[in-house]
Every structure is written in structure tokens, then in C-alpha cells.
TORPA-4810 file (N, C-alpha, C, O; in nm, 3 decimals):
<nodes>
NODE_1_0.356_2.260_-1.540_0.301_2.126_-1.538_0.246_2.088_-1.676_0.216_2.176_-1.756_P
NODE_2_0.231_1.958_-1.704_0.170_1.916_-1.830_0.026_1.966_-1.841_-0.027_2.027_-1.747_P
NODE_3_-0.037_1.940_-1.953_-0.170_1.993_-1.982_-0.273_1.959_-1.874_-0.359_2.042_-1.843_A
NODE_4_-0.266_1.840_-1.816_-0.361_1.800_-1.713_-0.344_1.884_-1.587_-0.441_1.915_-1.518_L
NODE_5_-0.220_1.921_-1.557_-0.194_2.004_-1.440_-0.117_1.934_-1.330_-0.085_1.995_-1.228_G
NODE_6_-0.086_1.805_-1.349_-0.008_1.732_-1.249_0.140_1.755_-1.270_0.188_1.759_-1.383_L
NODE_7_0.212_1.770_-1.161_0.357_1.782_-1.167_0.418_1.642_-1.163_0.389_1.566_-1.071_F
NODE_8_0.500_1.608_-1.261_0.557_1.472_-1.264_0.684_1.458_-1.182_0.760_1.554_-1.166_P
NODE_9_0.706_1.338_-1.132_0.835_1.298_-1.078_0.876_1.177_-1.161_0.817_1.069_-1.149_R
NODE_10_0.974_1.195_-1.245_1.013_1.100_-1.351_0.891_1.075_-1.440_0.846_1.168_-1.507_S
NODE_11_0.837_0.956_-1.443_0.724_0.927_-1.534_0.592_0.909_-1.461_0.498_0.851_-1.515_R
NODE_12_0.585_0.958_-1.338_0.463_0.943_-1.262_0.440_1.067_-1.175_0.531_1.146_-1.152_S
NODE_13_0.317_1.081_-1.128_0.281_1.191_-1.039_0.221_1.133_-0.912_0.142_1.039_-0.916_S
NODE_14_0.260_1.189_-0.800_0.210_1.146_-0.670_0.119_1.255_-0.613_0.146_1.374_-0.628_Y
NODE_15_0.013_1.212_-0.547_-0.082_1.307_-0.489_-0.011_1.402_-0.394_-0.028_1.524_-0.404_I
NODE_16_0.067_1.348_-0.302_0.132_1.432_-0.202_0.223_1.536_-0.266_0.221_1.653_-0.227_T
NODE_17_0.304_1.495_-0.364_0.391_1.589_-0.434_0.312_1.702_-0.497_0.352_1.819_-0.489_D
NODE_18_0.201_1.668_-0.560_0.121_1.768_-0.629_0.051_1.862_-0.532_0.036_1.981_-0.560_N
NODE_19_0.008_1.811_-0.418_-0.053_1.899_-0.318_0.052_1.998_-0.267_0.024_2.117_-0.255_V
NODE_20_0.172_1.949_-0.238_0.277_2.039_-0.190_0.316_2.142_-0.298_0.344_2.257_-0.266_Y
NODE_21_0.318_2.101_-0.423_0.346_2.196_-0.532_0.238_2.303_-0.539_0.268_2.422_-0.549_C
NODE_22_0.111_2.260_-0.533_0.000_2.355_-0.539_0.004_2.453_-0.422_-0.020_2.572_-0.440_A
NODE_23_0.033_2.402_-0.303_0.037_2.488_-0.184_0.152_2.588_-0.195_0.136_2.704_-0.158_V
NODE_24_0.266_2.543_-0.244_0.381_2.634_-0.261_0.349_2.745_-0.360_0.381_2.861_-0.337_S
NODE_25_0.286_2.708_-0.470_0.249_2.806_-0.572_0.144_2.903_-0.518_0.149_3.023_-0.544_I
NODE_26_0.048_2.850_-0.444_-0.056_2.933_-0.382_0.006_3.032_-0.284_-0.031_3.150_-0.284_W
NODE_27_0.099_2.985_-0.201_0.167_3.075_-0.107_0.245_3.183_-0.181_0.244_3.300_-0.140_A
NODE_28_0.310_3.144_-0.288_0.384_3.242_-0.368_0.290_3.345_-0.430_0.324_3.462_-0.441_L
NODE_29_0.170_3.300_-0.470_0.072_3.394_-0.526_0.030_3.497_-0.422_0.006_3.614_-0.455_S
NODE_30_0.022_3.454_-0.296_-0.013_3.547_-0.188_0.097_3.653_-0.172_0.067_3.770_-0.149_K
NODE_31_0.222_3.612_-0.184_0.334_3.706_-0.173_0.328_3.807_-0.288_0.339_3.927_-0.265_V
NODE_32_0.310_3.758_-0.410_0.302_3.848_-0.525_0.180_3.940_-0.516_0.185_4.055_-0.559_F
NODE_33_0.070_3.889_-0.459_-0.048_3.972_-0.440_-0.023_4.087_-0.345_-0.075_4.197_-0.365_G
NODE_34_0.056_4.063_-0.242_0.089_4.170_-0.147_0.185_4.271_-0.206_0.181_4.389_-0.171_R
NODE_35_0.271_4.226_-0.297_0.364_4.318_-0.363_0.290_4.416_-0.454_0.330_4.531_-0.471_L
NODE_36_0.177_4.366_-0.513_0.094_4.449_-0.600_0.178_4.525_-0.701_0.173_4.648_-0.709_N
NODE_37_0.256_4.450_-0.779_0.347_4.512_-0.876_0.281_4.543_-1.011_0.346_4.595_-1.102_D
NODE_38_0.155_4.510_-1.024_0.082_4.543_-1.146_0.103_4.446_-1.261_0.051_4.469_-1.371_G
NODE_39_0.179_4.339_-1.240_0.204_4.243_-1.349_0.098_4.136_-1.359_0.087_4.069_-1.462_T
NODE_40_0.021_4.117_-1.254_-0.080_4.012_-1.254_-0.021_3.874_-1.229_-0.089_3.773_-1.247_G
NODE_41_0.103_3.871_-1.189_0.171_3.743_-1.166_0.098_3.661_-1.060_0.093_3.538_-1.070_R
NODE_42_0.043_3.726_-0.959_-0.026_3.653_-0.853_-0.149_3.579_-0.906_-0.183_3.471_-0.856_H
NODE_43_-0.215_3.634_-1.005_-0.331_3.567_-1.064_-0.288_3.442_-1.140_-0.351_3.337_-1.129_I
NODE_44_-0.181_3.454_-1.215_-0.128_3.338_-1.289_-0.089_3.226_-1.192_-0.116_3.109_-1.217_E
NODE_45_-0.026_3.262_-1.082_0.014_3.163_-0.983_-0.107_3.099_-0.915_-0.110_2.978_-0.894_L
NODE_46_-0.207_3.179_-0.882_-0.330_3.125_-0.822_-0.395_3.025_-0.916_-0.437_2.917_-0.874_E
NODE_47_-0.404_3.060_-1.044_-0.468_2.972_-1.141_-0.390_2.843_-1.160_-0.449_2.738_-1.185_L
NODE_48_-0.258_2.849_-1.148_-0.177_2.727_-1.157_-0.203_2.637_-1.037_-0.213_2.516_-1.051_T
NODE_49_-0.215_2.697_-0.919_-0.248_2.618_-0.799_-0.386_2.554_-0.814_-0.404_2.437_-0.779_A
NODE_50_-0.482_2.629_-0.864_-0.617_2.576_-0.886_-0.613_2.461_-0.986_-0.676_2.357_-0.965_V
NODE_51_-0.538_2.479_-1.094_-0.528_2.375_-1.197_-0.471_2.246_-1.139_-0.519_2.137_-1.171_K
NODE_52_-0.370_2.257_-1.055_-0.309_2.138_-0.996_-0.405_2.069_-0.900_-0.418_1.947_-0.903_T
NODE_53_-0.473_2.145_-0.815_-0.568_2.085_-0.722_-0.686_2.021_-0.796_-0.737_1.917_-0.754_M
NODE_54_-0.728_2.083_-0.904_-0.837_2.024_-0.984_-0.789_1.899_-1.058_-0.867_1.807_-1.080_R
NODE_55_-0.662_1.895_-1.096_-0.607_1.776_-1.161_-0.607_1.658_-1.063_-0.637_1.545_-1.102_A
NODE_56_-0.574_1.685_-0.937_-0.579_1.580_-0.836_-0.723_1.533_-0.817_-0.748_1.412_-0.807_V
NODE_57_-0.817_1.626_-0.814_-0.959_1.590_-0.803_-1.002_1.505_-0.923_-1.078_1.410_-0.907_L
NODE_58_-0.952_1.539_-1.041_-0.982_1.460_-1.161_-0.932_1.316_-1.143_-1.003_1.222_-1.177_F
NODE_59_-0.812_1.300_-1.090_-0.758_1.166_-1.067_-0.844_1.088_-0.968_-0.870_0.969_-0.988_C
NODE_60_-0.889_1.154_-0.862_-0.978_1.088_-0.767_-1.111_1.053_-0.832_-1.168_0.947_-0.805_F
NODE_61_-1.162_1.141_-0.918_-1.293_1.118_-0.980_-1.290_0.998_-1.075_-1.395_0.941_-1.106_S
NODE_62_-1.173_0.960_-1.120_-1.162_0.841_-1.206_-1.168_0.711_-1.125_-1.166_0.602_-1.181_K
NODE_63_-1.176_0.724_-0.992_-1.177_0.606_-0.905_-1.304_0.601_-0.818_-1.300_0.550_-0.706_Q
NODE_64_-1.413_0.653_-0.869_-1.535_0.661_-0.790_-1.585_0.525_-0.742_-1.639_0.514_-0.633_L
NODE_65_-1.567_0.421_-0.823_-1.612_0.289_-0.782_-1.536_0.241_-0.658_-1.596_0.184_-0.567_D
NODE_66_-1.405_0.263_-0.655_-1.325_0.226_-0.537_-1.365_0.310_-0.416_-1.376_0.260_-0.305_K
NODE_67_-1.387_0.437_-0.440_-1.424_0.528_-0.332_-1.554_0.483_-0.266_-1.566_0.483_-0.143_L
NODE_68_-1.649_0.445_-0.346_-1.778_0.399_-0.295_-1.763_0.267_-0.218_-1.821_0.251_-0.111_E
NODE_69_-1.686_0.174_-0.272_-1.668_0.044_-0.206_-1.592_0.058_-0.075_-1.622_-0.011_0.022_K
NODE_70_-1.494_0.146_-0.070_-1.413_0.162_0.050_-1.494_0.217_0.166_-1.464_0.189_0.282_F
NODE_71_-1.596_0.297_0.136_-1.682_0.351_0.242_-1.746_0.239_0.323_-1.767_0.253_0.444_K
NODE_72_-1.778_0.128_0.257_-1.849_0.020_0.323_-1.758_-0.093_0.367_-1.790_-0.166_0.462_Y
NODE_73_-1.645_-0.109_0.300_-1.554_-0.217_0.332_-1.411_-0.165_0.320_-1.361_-0.147_0.209_Q
NODE_74_-1.346_-0.142_0.431_-1.212_-0.082_0.431_-1.106_-0.187_0.397_-1.020_-0.221_0.478_Q
NODE_75_-1.115_-0.236_0.275_-1.023_-0.337_0.225_-0.918_-0.268_0.137_-0.954_-0.186_0.053_D
NODE_76_-0.789_-0.300_0.154_-0.685_-0.236_0.073_-0.705_-0.245_-0.078_-0.655_-0.161_-0.152_P
NODE_77_-0.777_-0.347_-0.124_-0.800_-0.357_-0.268_-0.890_-0.244_-0.320_-0.893_-0.217_-0.440_Q
NODE_78_-0.962_-0.178_-0.230_-1.050_-0.067_-0.268_-0.992_0.069_-0.234_-1.059_0.171_-0.252_Y
NODE_79_-0.869_0.074_-0.186_-0.811_0.204_-0.151_-0.782_0.285_-0.277_-0.759_0.230_-0.385_C
NODE_80_-0.784_0.415_-0.261_-0.758_0.504_-0.374_-0.611_0.500_-0.412_-0.523_0.496_-0.325_L
NODE_81_-0.585_0.501_-0.540_-0.448_0.507_-0.585_-0.396_0.649_-0.566_-0.471_0.746_-0.579_H
NODE_82_-0.268_0.660_-0.535_-0.208_0.790_-0.510_-0.092_0.819_-0.604_-0.018_0.915_-0.585_T
NODE_83_-0.076_0.735_-0.706_0.030_0.751_-0.805_-0.036_0.743_-0.943_-0.108_0.648_-0.973_K
NODE_84_-0.009_0.846_-1.028_-0.080_0.858_-1.154_0.012_0.889_-1.270_0.125_0.934_-1.253_F
NODE_85_-0.039_0.863_-1.389_0.028_0.906_-1.511_0.006_1.058_-1.521_-0.109_1.102_-1.518_D
NODE_86_0.113_1.138_-1.533_0.095_1.284_-1.534_0.024_1.339_-1.657_-0.027_1.451_-1.654_P
NODE_87_0.020_1.263_-1.763_-0.046_1.310_-1.886_-0.195_1.277_-1.890_-0.275_1.357_-1.938_E
NODE_88_-0.232_1.159_-1.839_-0.371_1.113_-1.851_-0.448_1.111_-1.720_-0.571_1.113_-1.720_T
NODE_89_-0.376_1.106_-1.608_-0.442_1.093_-1.479_-0.481_0.950_-1.446_-0.551_0.927_-1.348_G
NODE_90_-0.437_0.854_-1.528_-0.467_0.713_-1.501_-0.381_0.664_-1.386_-0.267_0.707_-1.369_D
NODE_91_-0.436_0.572_-1.308_-0.362_0.520_-1.194_-0.246_0.431_-1.240_-0.255_0.361_-1.341_E
NODE_92_-0.138_0.437_-1.163_-0.020_0.355_-1.189_-0.002_0.262_-1.069_0.056_0.302_-0.968_L
NODE_93_-0.051_0.140_-1.079_-0.054_0.052_-0.962_0.076_-0.021_-0.930_0.092_-0.069_-0.817_P
NODE_94_0.167_-0.032_-1.022_0.282_-0.120_-1.001_0.379_-0.070_-0.894_0.408_0.050_-0.886_Q
NODE_95_0.427_-0.164_-0.814_0.535_-0.140_-0.717_0.514_-0.018_-0.628_0.607_0.059_-0.607_D
NODE_96_0.394_0.001_-0.576_0.372_0.116_-0.490_0.263_0.081_-0.389_0.163_0.019_-0.424_F
NODE_97_0.284_0.122_-0.266_0.186_0.098_-0.160_0.083_0.211_-0.163_0.112_0.323_-0.120_Q
NODE_98_-0.036_0.181_-0.212_-0.137_0.286_-0.232_-0.222_0.315_-0.109_-0.292_0.416_-0.106_H
NODE_99_-0.218_0.231_-0.009_-0.300_0.252_0.109_-0.243_0.370_0.188_-0.169_0.351_0.285_M
NODE_100_-0.279_0.493_0.145_-0.225_0.614_0.207_-0.338_0.711_0.238_-0.366_0.803_0.161_Q
NODE_101_-0.400_0.690_0.349_-0.505_0.780_0.397_-0.449_0.921_0.410_-0.519_1.019_0.386_I
NODE_102_-0.323_0.930_0.448_-0.256_1.058_0.469_-0.260_1.147_0.345_-0.283_1.268_0.356_R
NODE_103_-0.238_1.090_0.227_-0.236_1.169_0.103_-0.372_1.233_0.076_-0.380_1.350_0.037_S
NODE_104_-0.478_1.156_0.096_-0.613_1.208_0.074_-0.645_1.315_0.178_-0.705_1.417_0.146_V
NODE_105_-0.604_1.291_0.302_-0.627_1.389_0.409_-0.552_1.519_0.382_-0.606_1.628_0.403_S
NODE_106_-0.429_1.506_0.337_-0.349_1.625_0.305_-0.418_1.707_0.195_-0.425_1.830_0.203_L
NODE_107_-0.468_1.637_0.094_-0.541_1.706_-0.014_-0.662_1.780_0.041_-0.683_1.897_0.009_Y
NODE_108_-0.742_1.714_0.123_-0.863_1.777_0.177_-0.829_1.894_0.269_-0.899_1.996_0.268_L
NODE_109_-0.724_1.881_0.348_-0.684_1.989_0.437_-0.651_2.115_0.357_-0.702_2.223_0.386_F
NODE_110_-0.566_2.102_0.257_-0.527_2.220_0.180_-0.637_2.269_0.086_-0.645_2.388_0.058_Y
NODE_111_-0.720_2.179_0.039_-0.835_2.221_-0.041_-0.923_2.314_0.042_-0.966_2.419_-0.006_L
NODE_112_-0.948_2.276_0.166_-1.034_2.359_0.252_-0.967_2.494_0.282_-1.035_2.597_0.284_S
NODE_113_-0.836_2.494_0.304_-0.766_2.620_0.329_-0.773_2.713_0.208_-0.794_2.834_0.223_Q
NODE_114_-0.756_2.657_0.090_-0.760_2.739_-0.032_-0.900_2.795_-0.057_-0.915_2.911_-0.095_M
NODE_115_-1.001_2.712_-0.035_-1.139_2.758_-0.056_-1.172_2.869_0.045_-1.232_2.970_0.009_I
NODE_116_-1.132_2.849_0.171_-1.158_2.952_0.273_-1.085_3.083_0.242_-1.128_3.190_0.285_R
NODE_117_-0.975_3.075_0.166_-0.902_3.197_0.131_-0.967_3.271_0.015_-0.930_3.385_-0.016_S
NODE_118_-1.065_3.207_-0.050_-1.136_3.273_-0.159_-1.114_3.212_-0.296_-1.176_3.256_-0.393_G
NODE_119_-1.028_3.111_-0.307_-1.009_3.045_-0.437_-1.132_2.962_-0.472_-1.195_2.904_-0.383_L
NODE_120_-1.164_2.955_-0.599_-1.274_2.872_-0.646_-1.213_2.746_-0.705_-1.150_2.750_-0.811_V
NODE_121_-1.232_2.635_-0.636_-1.174_2.507_-0.678_-1.278_2.406_-0.721_-1.249_2.315_-0.800_L
NODE_122_-1.400_2.420_-0.671_-1.506_2.324_-0.698_-1.611_2.393_-0.784_-1.659_2.502_-0.751_I
NODE_123_-1.646_2.329_-0.895_-1.734_2.395_-0.993_-1.874_2.335_-1.000_-1.967_2.405_-1.041_Y
NODE_124_-1.892_2.208_-0.963_-2.021_2.143_-0.982_-2.065_2.070_-0.856_-1.984_2.044_-0.767_T
NODE_125_-2.194_2.038_-0.849_-2.244_1.959_-0.737_-2.185_1.818_-0.737_-2.163_1.760_-0.631_L
NODE_126_-2.159_1.764_-0.855_-2.097_1.632_-0.863_-1.959_1.634_-0.795_-1.923_1.539_-0.725_Q
NODE_127_-1.884_1.740_-0.816_-1.754_1.752_-0.750_-1.771_1.766_-0.599_-1.689_1.715_-0.523_E
NODE_128_-1.877_1.833_-0.556_-1.906_1.842_-0.412_-1.930_1.703_-0.354_-1.884_1.673_-0.244_C
NODE_129_-2.001_1.620_-0.427_-2.028_1.484_-0.380_-1.900_1.401_-0.373_-1.884_1.319_-0.283_H
NODE_130_-1.809_1.422_-0.467_-1.680_1.352_-0.464_-1.603_1.393_-0.339_-1.547_1.308_-0.269_I
NODE_131_-1.599_1.523_-0.311_-1.529_1.571_-0.192_-1.593_1.514_-0.065_-1.522_1.473_0.027_I
NODE_132_-1.725_1.511_-0.060_-1.794_1.453_0.056_-1.756_1.307_0.072_-1.734_1.261_0.185_Q
NODE_133_-1.747_1.233_-0.037_-1.707_1.093_-0.030_-1.561_1.078_0.014_-1.526_0.981_0.081_N
NODE_134_-1.476_1.173_-0.024_-1.337_1.170_0.024_-1.333_1.190_0.175_-1.250_1.131_0.244_L
NODE_135_-1.422_1.275_0.227_-1.430_1.294_0.372_-1.472_1.163_0.438_-1.416_1.124_0.540_V
NODE_136_-1.571_1.094_0.381_-1.611_0.964_0.435_-1.494_0.865_0.427_-1.477_0.782_0.516_Y
NODE_137_-1.416_0.875_0.322_-1.301_0.785_0.301_-1.200_0.798_0.415_-1.145_0.697_0.460_Y
NODE_138_-1.174_0.919_0.460_-1.070_0.938_0.562_-1.121_0.931_0.704_-1.041_0.923_0.797_I
NODE_139_-1.252_0.934_0.725_-1.304_0.948_0.861_-1.272_0.831_0.954_-1.283_0.846_1.076_E
NODE_140_-1.232_0.718_0.902_-1.198_0.602_0.986_-1.048_0.580_0.996_-1.004_0.468_1.022_R
NODE_141_-0.970_0.683_0.975_-0.824_0.670_0.973_-0.767_0.620_1.104_-0.661_0.558_1.106_A
NODE_142_-0.837_0.646_1.213_-0.785_0.604_1.344_-0.778_0.452_1.358_-0.711_0.402_1.448_Y
NODE_143_-0.847_0.379_1.270_-0.844_0.233_1.282_-0.802_0.162_1.154_-0.810_0.040_1.145_R
NODE_144_-0.759_0.238_1.054_-0.717_0.178_0.928_-0.566_0.185_0.917_-0.506_0.293_0.923_I
NODE_145_-0.505_0.071_0.903_-0.360_0.066_0.886_-0.326_0.112_0.744_-0.388_0.069_0.647_K
NODE_146_-0.225_0.199_0.734_-0.183_0.246_0.603_-0.031_0.253_0.596_0.038_0.205_0.686_D
NODE_147_0.020_0.314_0.490_0.165_0.319_0.470_0.225_0.454_0.506_0.342_0.480_0.477_F
NODE_148_0.148_0.541_0.569_0.198_0.663_0.628_0.275_0.757_0.538_0.265_0.754_0.416_G
NODE_149_0.353_0.841_0.602_0.423_0.949_0.535_0.526_0.901_0.434_0.542_0.962_0.328_M
NODE_150_0.595_0.794_0.463_0.705_0.750_0.377_0.665_0.637_0.284_0.749_0.586_0.210_W
NODE_151_0.539_0.598_0.285_0.495_0.491_0.196_0.550_0.356_0.235_0.562_0.266_0.151_G
NODE_152_0.583_0.341_0.363_0.635_0.215_0.413_0.556_0.173_0.536_0.501_0.256_0.608_Q
NODE_153_0.553_0.044_0.557_0.482_-0.007_0.674_0.574_-0.023_0.792_0.655_0.064_0.822_G
NODE_154_0.559_-0.135_0.859_0.638_-0.167_0.977_0.785_-0.177_0.940_0.819_-0.224_0.832_I
NODE_155_0.873_-0.133_1.030_1.016_-0.125_1.000_1.075_-0.255_0.946_1.142_-0.253_0.842_R
NODE_156_1.051_-0.366_1.013_1.110_-0.491_0.967_1.024_-0.564_0.863_1.066_-0.665_0.807_D
NODE_157_0.903_-0.514_0.838_0.816_-0.569_0.733_0.752_-0.453_0.656_0.633_-0.425_0.675_R
NODE_158_0.829_-0.384_0.569_0.781_-0.261_0.504_0.659_-0.281_0.413_0.593_-0.184_0.377_P
NODE_159_0.630_-0.405_0.377_0.513_-0.428_0.291_0.384_-0.441_0.371_0.276_-0.454_0.313_E
NODE_160_0.394_-0.437_0.503_0.279_-0.451_0.590_0.241_-0.315_0.650_0.326_-0.252_0.714_E
NODE_161_0.119_-0.268_0.632_0.080_-0.136_0.683_0.069_-0.135_0.836_0.062_-0.240_0.899_P
NODE_162_0.069_-0.014_0.893_0.054_0.003_1.036_-0.028_0.128_1.063_-0.046_0.213_0.975_E
NODE_163_-0.078_0.139_1.186_-0.144_0.264_1.225_-0.035_0.370_1.236_0.062_0.354_1.311_L
NODE_164_-0.051_0.476_1.162_0.054_0.577_1.151_0.009_0.708_1.214_-0.098_0.760_1.181_S
NODE_165_0.092_0.761_1.304_0.059_0.887_1.371_0.048_1.001_1.270_-0.036_1.089_1.286_A
NODE_166_0.133_0.999_1.166_0.127_1.107_1.067_-0.007_1.105_0.993_-0.063_1.210_0.962_S
NODE_167_-0.057_0.986_0.965_-0.186_0.975_0.896_-0.301_1.019_0.986_-0.391_1.090_0.942_S
NODE_168_-0.298_0.976_1.110_-0.406_1.013_1.203_-0.405_1.163_1.229_-0.511_1.225_1.232_I
NODE_169_-0.288_1.222_1.246_-0.277_1.365_1.273_-0.330_1.451_1.160_-0.409_1.542_1.184_G
NODE_170_-0.288_1.424_1.037_-0.335_1.506_0.924_-0.482_1.479_0.896_-0.553_1.567_0.848_I
NODE_171_-0.529_1.358_0.927_-0.671_1.329_0.907_-0.756_1.411_1.004_-0.860_1.465_0.965_T
NODE_172_-0.714_1.419_1.129_-0.788_1.500_1.226_-0.790_1.646_1.180_-0.893_1.712_1.186_I
NODE_173_-0.675_1.696_1.136_-0.668_1.835_1.088_-0.758_1.855_0.967_-0.825_1.958_0.956_A
NODE_174_-0.761_1.758_0.876_-0.845_1.769_0.755_-0.992_1.767_0.791_-1.071_1.846_0.738_A
NODE_175_-1.031_1.678_0.880_-1.172_1.671_0.920_-1.217_1.799_0.988_-1.328_1.846_0.965_L
NODE_176_-1.132_1.856_1.071_-1.165_1.983_1.136_-1.173_2.097_1.034_-1.261_2.182_1.042_R
NODE_177_-1.081_2.097_0.939_-1.080_2.203_0.836_-1.202_2.194_0.745_-1.253_2.295_0.698_A
NODE_178_-1.248_2.072_0.720_-1.363_2.054_0.630_-1.497_2.075_0.699_-1.598_2.097_0.632_C
NODE_179_-1.499_2.068_0.831_-1.624_2.081_0.905_-1.688_2.217_0.880_-1.630_2.321_0.913_D
NODE_180_-1.807_2.216_0.821_-1.880_2.340_0.794_-1.833_2.416_0.671_-1.881_2.526_0.644_G
NODE_181_-1.739_2.360_0.597_-1.686_2.427_0.478_-1.789_2.428_0.365_-1.846_2.324_0.331_L
NODE_182_-1.812_2.546_0.308_-1.897_2.556_0.189_-1.804_2.545_0.068_-1.722_2.633_0.045_N
NODE_183_-1.817_2.439_-0.008_-1.725_2.411_-0.119_-1.734_2.513_-0.232_-1.639_2.527_-0.309_L
NODE_184_-1.846_2.583_-0.242_-1.860_2.687_-0.344_-1.817_2.824_-0.292_-1.819_2.922_-0.366_F
NODE_185_-1.780_2.831_-0.166_-1.737_2.957_-0.107_-1.843_3.011_-0.013_-1.956_2.964_-0.011_G
NODE_186_-1.804_3.110_0.063_-1.894_3.170_0.161_-2.017_3.232_0.093_-2.007_3.292_-0.014_E
NODE_187_-2.131_3.216_0.157_-2.253_3.277_0.108_-2.322_3.202_-0.002_-2.419_3.252_-0.060_G
NODE_188_-2.276_3.081_-0.035_-2.339_3.003_-0.141_-2.439_2.903_-0.080_-2.461_2.903_0.041_C
NODE_189_-2.496_2.822_-0.162_-2.600_2.728_-0.123_-2.559_2.640_-0.006_-2.443_2.599_0.004_S
NODE_190_-2.654_2.610_0.082_-2.629_2.519_0.194_-2.607_2.376_0.146_-2.554_2.293_0.220_R
NODE_191_-2.647_2.346_0.022_-2.630_2.211_-0.033_-2.483_2.175_-0.052_-2.450_2.057_-0.069_D
NODE_192_-2.395_2.273_-0.051_-2.253_2.248_-0.078_-2.168_2.259_0.049_-2.046_2.274_0.040_T
NODE_193_-2.232_2.253_0.165_-2.160_2.260_0.292_-2.128_2.118_0.339_-2.214_2.031_0.339_V
NODE_194_-2.003_2.097_0.378_-1.962_1.964_0.431_-2.003_1.950_0.576_-1.978_1.847_0.638_L
</nodes>
């Protein structure tokens, strides 16, 4: 991946693509760890997965004003962008339906799985607060119309969002996975528990 850690698709990076890349690399690190071949390859792979997940967090952290506004008013103009410049992490708003609760939920679900496995992904209390705000962002998915798994809305009106089963399902899984999660890892301060 580029220096920031996002994997590009042509000239842009998508949250969902990067989460799937990070998860694939993390799974591969687990395989290499079990092989225990003495090369340390599993550590390199783990660190690449961490770098990618932290790059996604960096992209979200650049949108804190939207994140805060969306908590109080679920208006599409305040939704988090899910498409970024792979070099800078800046949002790329053109020609893309950003109302994707599913992408944020997918990120939180796998973030919690990685942290529970022992990876250190969150370094500061400020990052803990960002993650907590992301949880608040997704908690109303059951009533927020979005563009779902394929980034499209209703079949005959693709520019119009709908309640999507894929978004609701991954959101429920993410909320359950985050419940009681200590973002700094097991045995750390209670201040970092979701």
C-alpha cells in the first residue's frame, strides 16, 4: 500500500475494500504464525493489517465535524465519506453515494475482532473517542436509509437510498462485537471500554 496505508482502486480508496484487504492480510498473518517458520513474516503481515486499519481510522478522523453532526441529525449531507484519496486520505465526494452505514459497521466489526485477537490498533484516548462516536454513528442503522452493499439504492431509482438488510445485519454484528470491548486491549483502563 502507499505510505498512508490505504489500498487504492484506480485513483481512489474505498473503506470496504481496505477493510477486506486488512482482514485478508491479518488472516494470512495467523497462518504464517502457525507455521512458525522463523522468518517473522507473520509480524510483517500483522503490522500491514494494523497500518491499513489505522489509515481508515485516519480518514474517519478527518471528518469529525460530520461525525458529530450526524449523531444529532441523520441527514445525508453529514454522512461520513467512504471514498478517499489513497495518498492523502482526503475525501473524494464526486459521483459516489456516501451514505453507507454498512462500511462503517464493517470497519467496527473487524476492528473489534482484531483487538480481541491481541492486535494493538488504538493508541490514544482521542482515538477511543472517535471509535465511540463511530458506534453512535451506526446505532440507528435500523431506521436510516443508505446505499447498502452495492452502493445503490432502490432498483428502479438507484440514486435513492433504502433500508438495506446487509447494512442492518452487519450493524447488529458490529454493535454486538463492540459491546464491552476494551480498545486498548484486555486488562487496560476501564476508560477505554465501549
